[in-house]
C-alpha positions in Angstrom: -5.8 142.3 -153.3 -6.2 138.5 -152.9 -9.1 136.2 -153.9 -11.0 135.0 -150.9 -12.4 132.0 -152.8 -9.2 130.0 -151.9 -8.7 128.8 -148.3 -5.0 127.7 -148.7 -3.8 130.2 -151.3 -3.6 133.9 -151.5 -4.4 134.6 -155.2 -3.8 138.3 -156.0 -5.4 140.3 -158.8 -3.1 140.6 -161.7 -1.1 143.9 -162.0 0.7 144.8 -165.2 0.3 141.3 -166.5 1.7 139.6 -163.5 -0.4 137.5 -161.0 1.0 136.5 -157.6 -0.1 133.2 -156.0 1.1 132.6 -152.4 0.9 129.2 -150.7 -0.7 129.8 -147.3 -0.8 127.1 -144.7 1.5 128.7 -142.2 0.5 126.3 -139.4 1.8 123.3 -141.5 4.8 124.9 -143.2 2.8 125.0 -146.4 2.6 121.2 -146.5 0.8 120.2 -149.7 -2.5 118.5 -149.1 -4.7 117.2 -151.8 -7.1 120.1 -151.3 -4.2 122.6 -151.5 -2.9 121.2 -154.8 -6.4 121.2 -156.1 -6.7 124.9 -155.3 -3.4 125.6 -157.0 -4.4 123.7 -160.1 -7.6 125.6 -160.3 -5.9 129.0 -159.7 -3.5 128.2 -162.6 -6.4 127.2 -164.8 -8.1 130.5 -164.1 -4.8 132.3 -164.8 -4.5 130.5 -168.1 -8.0 131.6 -169.1 -7.5 135.2 -168.0 -6.0 137.2 -170.9 -4.8 139.9 -168.5 -2.4 137.4 -166.8 0.8 137.1 -168.8 3.0 135.6 -166.1 2.4 134.0 -162.7 4.7 134.3 -159.7 4.4 131.5 -157.2 5.7 131.9 -153.7 5.4 130.8 -150.1 6.4 132.7 -146.9 9.5 134.2 -145.6 10.3 131.0 -143.7 9.2 128.3 -146.1 8.2 127.7 -149.7 6.7 124.3 -149.0 8.1 121.7 -146.6 6.7 118.7 -148.5 3.5 116.7 -148.8 1.2 116.4 -145.8 2.6 113.3 -144.1 -0.5 112.7 -142.0 -2.7 112.7 -145.1 -0.2 110.4 -146.9 -0.2 107.9 -144.0 -3.9 107.3 -144.4 -3.5 105.9 -148.0 -2.5 102.4 -148.7 -1.2 101.1 -152.0 -4.7 101.2 -153.6 -5.2 104.7 -152.2 -1.9 105.8 -153.7 -2.8 104.2 -157.0 -6.1 106.2 -157.2 -4.5 109.3 -155.7 -6.5 112.3 -157.0 -3.4 114.5 -156.5 -2.0 113.2 -159.8 -4.7 115.1 -161.7 -3.6 118.3 -160.0 0.0 117.7 -160.7 -0.7 117.0 -164.3 -2.8 120.2 -164.6 0.0 122.2 -163.0 2.6 120.8 -165.3 0.4 121.8 -168.4 0.3 125.5 -167.4 1.3 127.2 -170.7 2.2 130.7 -169.5 5.6 131.6 -167.8 5.7 130.5 -164.2 8.3 132.1 -161.8 8.9 130.7 -158.4 10.2 132.9 -155.5 11.6 130.6 -152.9 12.7 131.3 -149.3 13.5 128.8 -146.6 12.6 125.2 -146.9 11.7 123.8 -150.3 11.5 120.0 -149.6 9.8 116.9 -150.9 6.6 117.8 -152.7 7.6 121.5 -152.3 10.8 120.9 -154.3 8.8 119.0 -156.9 6.3 121.9 -157.1 9.2 124.4 -157.5 10.6 122.4 -160.3 7.3 122.9 -162.2 8.3 126.6 -162.5 10.1 127.8 -165.5 12.4 130.2 -163.5 13.4 129.7 -159.9 14.7 132.6 -157.8 15.8 131.8 -154.3 16.9 133.6 -151.2 20.3 132.8 -149.6 18.4 130.9 -146.9 16.7 128.4 -149.3 17.1 124.7 -148.8 16.2 122.2 -151.6 15.8 118.6 -150.9 13.9 115.3 -151.5 13.9 113.7 -148.0 11.3 111.0 -148.8 13.9 108.2 -148.4 13.8 108.9 -144.7 10.2 107.8 -144.6 10.9 104.5 -146.4 9.6 105.9 -149.7 10.8 107.9 -152.7 9.7 111.0 -154.6 6.5 110.4 -156.4 5.5 113.7 -158.1 8.4 114.0 -160.5 11.2 114.4 -158.1 13.4 111.7 -159.6 12.7 112.8 -163.2 12.8 116.6 -163.0 15.7 116.7 -160.6 18.0 114.6 -162.7 17.2 116.8 -165.7 17.9 119.9 -163.6 21.1 119.0 -161.7 22.5 115.9 -163.4 22.7 112.2 -162.3 25.3 112.4 -159.5 23.7 115.2 -157.5 20.2 113.9 -158.0 21.3 110.5 -156.8 22.9 112.0 -153.7 19.9 114.2 -152.8 17.4 111.4 -153.3 19.4 108.5 -151.8 20.7 110.4 -148.7 17.6 112.7 -148.2 20.0 115.5 -147.4 19.2 119.0 -148.8 21.4 121.4 -150.7 21.6 125.2 -150.1 20.9 128.0 -152.5 24.5 128.3 -153.7 24.7 124.6 -154.5 21.4 124.8 -156.2 22.6 127.8 -158.3 25.9 126.0 -159.2 24.0 122.9 -160.2 21.5 124.8 -162.4 18.4 124.2 -160.3 17.8 127.9 -159.8 18.7 130.9 -161.9 19.4 133.6 -159.2 20.1 134.0 -155.5 19.0 137.1 -153.6 18.8 138.3 -150.1 15.7 136.7 -148.5 13.8 139.9 -148.1 14.3 140.7 -151.8 13.4 137.3 -153.3 9.8 138.1 -154.1 10.7 141.6 -155.3 13.3 140.2 -157.7 10.9 137.5 -159.0 8.2 140.2 -159.6 10.8 142.2 -161.5 11.7 139.3 -163.8 8.0 138.5 -164.3 7.3 142.1 -165.2 10.0 142.0 -167.8 8.6 138.9 -169.3 5.0 140.2 -169.2 5.9 142.9 -171.7 6.7 140.4 -174.4 4.4 138.8 -176.9 2.2 136.2 -175.2 2.3 134.0 -178.3 6.1 134.1 -178.5 6.3 133.4 -174.8 4.0 130.4 -175.0 5.9 128.8 -178.0 9.3 129.6 -176.6 8.4 127.9 -173.3 7.0 124.9 -175.1 10.1 124.6 -177.3 12.5 124.6 -174.3 10.4 122.0 -172.5 10.3 119.9 -175.6 14.0 120.1 -175.8 14.3 118.6 -172.3 12.2 115.6 -173.2 13.3 114.6 -176.7 16.3 114.2 -178.9 18.1 117.1 -180.5 16.7 116.6 -184.0 13.1 116.3 -182.8 13.6 119.4 -180.7 15.0 121.4 -183.6 12.1 120.5 -185.8 9.6 121.6 -183.1 11.5 124.8 -182.7 11.5 125.6 -186.4 7.8 124.8 -186.6 7.1 127.2 -183.7 9.3 129.9 -185.3 7.4 129.6 -188.5 4.0 129.8 -186.8 5.1 133.1 -185.2 6.0 134.5 -188.6 2.2 134.8 -189.3 1.4 136.8 -186.2 0.6 140.5 -185.8 2.9 140.6 -182.8 5.9 139.7 -185.0 5.0 142.6 -187.3 4.7 144.9 -184.4 8.0 143.7 -182.8 9.9 144.3 -186.1 8.3 147.6 -186.7 9.0 148.8 -183.2 12.6 147.8 -183.5 13.0 149.6 -186.8 11.2 152.7 -185.5 13.2 152.6 -182.2 10.2 152.5 -179.9 8.8 150.1 -177.4 6.7 147.3 -178.9 3.0 147.1 -178.0 2.1 143.4 -178.2 -1.5 142.3 -178.3 -1.3 138.5 -178.4 -2.5 138.4 -182.0 
């Protein structure tokens, strides 16, 4: 069942700890408008506050994840308009989402759509997926993290090629480069993403949060700083009831029942 409060998203009620959010602007290939990004930021804020949501799965349609930013809307903004762009607040809010975020991607995942997908922690794509940053064809460049997250995901050479030529890569190339974790048949992409999310949702919410934060910290800092953060997070988890339950369940050979305490 989806939440009718959103006009450009289908926000489903959580089931077994997993909430599905679907981008829904089929007439515009899910092009990301300011309003749509605002809705997504709000939906993720609500998911963060909802204790029954352990993991979020973000997806588009069978044809397209998101084909980019809304070019018509972009054309209406001059330099000052871009400087004051309210979209930046939405992007920052999305990037701060602390719970695991899984993206299920079919078809076109371009420009702002690719930048949005890279905000996810795990990317699962259909064989028909296309990833690209074609902004250079409009005389501009990625402006929502495309140059920074892409180089961290696929390395300098491929990131340069994608950004400077504007040419996309396919799912196999994306998998080989490390941009995505799995490739599925297109009709199974969402199913597989939900399976992975369901596995994650059974884990300790506290451990998930700190593990995600530690990995992201490792991407943005030097090794020693990352190791110190990891050790601190590991130590914090030693004082939780979930750790006690996890160890007891292991020793007693039974499934753990984590409570987030």
